C-alpha positions in Angstrom: -13.3 -14.0 6.2 -14.8 -17.0 4.6 -18.5 -17.4 4.7 -20.7 -20.5 4.2 -24.3 -21.4 4.6 -24.7 -24.1 7.3 -27.2 -25.3 9.8 -26.5 -25.4 13.5 -28.4 -25.8 16.7 -27.9 -24.2 20.1 -28.3 -26.8 22.8 -27.9 -26.8 26.6 -25.5 -29.3 28.1 -27.0 -31.5 30.8 -25.2 -30.9 34.0 -25.7 -33.0 37.1 -24.4 -31.1 40.1 -25.5 -30.5 43.7 -27.3 -27.2 44.6 -24.3 -26.1 46.6 -22.1 -26.3 43.5 -24.7 -24.6 41.3 -24.9 -21.4 43.3 -21.2 -20.7 43.5 -21.4 -18.4 40.4 -19.4 -17.8 37.3 -16.2 -15.8 37.5 -14.2 -14.6 34.5 -10.8 -12.9 34.5 -10.9 -9.5 32.8 -9.8 -9.8 29.2 -9.6 -7.6 26.1 -11.7 -9.0 23.2 -8.5 -9.7 21.3 -7.3 -12.0 24.1 -10.6 -13.9 24.0 -10.3 -14.2 20.2 -6.8 -15.4 20.3 -7.4 -18.0 23.1 -10.5 -19.4 21.3 -10.3 -22.4 19.0 -13.4 -21.3 17.1 -14.9 -17.9 16.3 -17.8 -17.2 14.0 -21.1 -15.4 13.6 -24.6 -16.9 13.9 -27.5 -15.2 12.3 -31.2 -15.8 12.2 -31.7 -17.9 15.3 -35.1 -19.6 16.0 -35.6 -21.1 19.4 -38.1 -23.9 20.0 -39.9 -24.9 23.2 -37.1 -27.4 23.8 -34.6 -24.5 24.1 -32.9 -25.4 20.9 -32.0 -22.6 18.4 -31.5 -23.3 14.7 -29.1 -20.9 13.0 -29.0 -20.6 9.3 -25.8 -18.8 8.5 -22.3 -19.1 9.8 -19.4 -16.8 9.0 -16.1 -18.1 10.2 -13.3 -15.9 11.5 -11.2 -18.6 13.2 -11.1 -22.4 13.3 -11.5 -23.1 9.5 -9.4 -26.2 9.9 -11.3 -27.5 13.0 -15.0 -26.9 12.3 -15.9 -28.2 8.9 -19.6 -28.4 9.6 -21.0 -26.8 12.7 -24.3 -28.5 13.7 -24.5 -27.9 17.4 -23.2 -25.5 20.0 -23.2 -26.5 23.7 -23.2 -24.4 26.8 -23.9 -25.3 30.5 -27.5 -25.2 31.7 -26.9 -22.8 34.6 -25.5 -19.3 34.3 -23.7 -19.9 37.6 -21.6 -22.4 35.6 -20.9 -19.8 33.0 -23.7 -20.9 30.7 -24.8 -18.5 28.0 -28.4 -17.4 27.3 -29.0 -16.2 23.7 -32.1 -14.2 22.7 -33.9 -15.7 19.7 -35.4 -12.3 18.9 -32.0 -10.9 18.2 -32.3 -10.6 14.4 -28.7 -9.3 14.0 -27.3 -12.6 15.4 -24.3 -13.2 17.6 -20.5 -13.4 17.5 -19.7 -16.7 19.2 -16.3 -18.1 20.2 -15.3 -21.1 22.2 -13.5 -24.3 22.4 -13.8 -27.7 20.7 -14.0 -31.0 22.6 -12.2 -34.1 21.6 -15.3 -35.4 20.0 -15.7 -32.3 17.8 -18.5 -30.6 19.8 -18.2 -26.9 20.3 -18.6 -25.3 23.7 -19.3 -21.6 24.6 -19.5 -19.9 27.9 -19.6 -16.5 29.6 -15.8 -16.3 29.7 -15.6 -16.6 25.9 -16.1 -13.9 23.3 -19.9 -14.1 23.0 -21.6 -10.8 22.0 -24.6 -9.6 20.0 -23.4 -8.5 16.6 -25.1 -5.2 16.9 -23.2 -4.4 20.1 -19.8 -4.7 18.4 -18.2 -1.5 17.1 -17.2 -1.2 13.5 -13.6 -1.5 14.5 -14.2 -4.7 16.4 -15.9 -6.2 13.4 -13.0 -5.3 11.2 -10.5 -6.5 13.7 -12.1 -10.0 13.7 -11.0 -10.4 10.1 -7.3 -10.1 10.5 -6.0 -7.5 13.0 -6.7 -9.5 16.1 -4.9 -12.5 14.6 -1.9 -10.2 13.8 -1.4 -9.6 17.5 -2.0 -13.1 19.0 1.7 -13.3 19.7 1.6 -10.0 21.6 0.8 -9.7 25.3 -2.0 -7.5 26.6 -1.3 -6.4 30.1 -4.4 -5.2 32.1 -3.8 -2.1 34.2 -5.5 -2.2 37.6 -3.5 0.5 39.5 -1.2 3.5 38.9 1.6 3.4 37.9 1.1 0.9 35.1 4.2 0.4 33.0 5.0 -1.9 30.2 7.4 -4.8 30.9 8.6 -5.4 27.3 8.3 -4.5 23.6 5.9 -7.4 23.0 3.2 -5.9 25.2 0.3 -3.4 25.0 -1.2 -1.8 28.2 -4.9 -2.1 28.5 -6.3 0.8 30.7 -10.1 0.5 30.3 -10.4 -1.2 33.6 -8.3 1.4 35.4 -9.8 4.5 33.8 -13.4 3.5 33.4 -13.8 0.4 35.5 -15.2 -1.2 32.4 -14.3 -4.1 30.1 -16.0 -2.4 27.2 -14.1 0.9 27.0 -12.4 2.8 24.2 -9.4 0.4 23.9 -11.7 -2.7 23.9 -14.1 -1.3 21.3 -11.6 0.5 19.0 -8.1 -0.9 19.3 -6.2 -4.0 18.4 -2.7 -4.9 19.7 -0.7 -5.8 16.7 2.9 -6.9 16.0 4.8 -4.4 13.9 7.4 -5.2 11.3 10.2 -4.5 13.9 8.6 -7.3 16.0 7.4 -4.8 18.7 3.7 -4.7 19.7 1.5 -1.6 19.9 -2.1 -0.5 19.8 -3.6 0.1 16.4 -6.8 2.0 15.8 -8.7 1.9 12.5 -11.3 4.5 13.3 -11.5 8.2 14.2 -9.1 9.7 16.8 -9.9 8.8 20.5 -11.7 11.2 22.8 -9.1 10.9 25.5 -5.5 9.7 26.0 -4.6 6.4 27.6 -2.0 5.9 30.3 1.5 5.1 29.1 0.4 4.5 25.6 1.2 6.1 22.2 -1.0 5.7 19.2 0.9 4.2 16.3 
């Protein structure tokens, strides 16, 4: 991944809504980290954040994983003011920084929210950090099918079954933290794990 020293600021978008609209709450569809990465226009890390009294955070280093052609110079990142509108709150005391992903507006501004891939860098597994560089991108044409109930069967060769939600009722299980769904040379899609063997088997899944 390419890395460059830049300066950016985390800002809160001004949102004018009624109280009734604000309390509805944020709802995100369950998604594997790879799905969030593939659907994002921009993905990068932000390190060394310093938040001022005006709730702005200066970030001194940006490592790009996706969006090189879109974001030439990241200066500001925007998020809704309220968490009920999927706004993101970042901790300025997090010295390890964050992985941020989001979308770009027509005017070039970058927006992030709770439904994007936004995570403390320390919370990511070693496999996830490696997958950001190239493995997630290798499987963006594949489909990750979330399993909610048994039986859960694949509907095609271009699909990987994600069973974390079914087995552990978690979006941060073994498959999310250790696996990437990649397209093989024969055009089929399957899970790839770059770390040690898993502690348990997954439903209807073979380890390539």
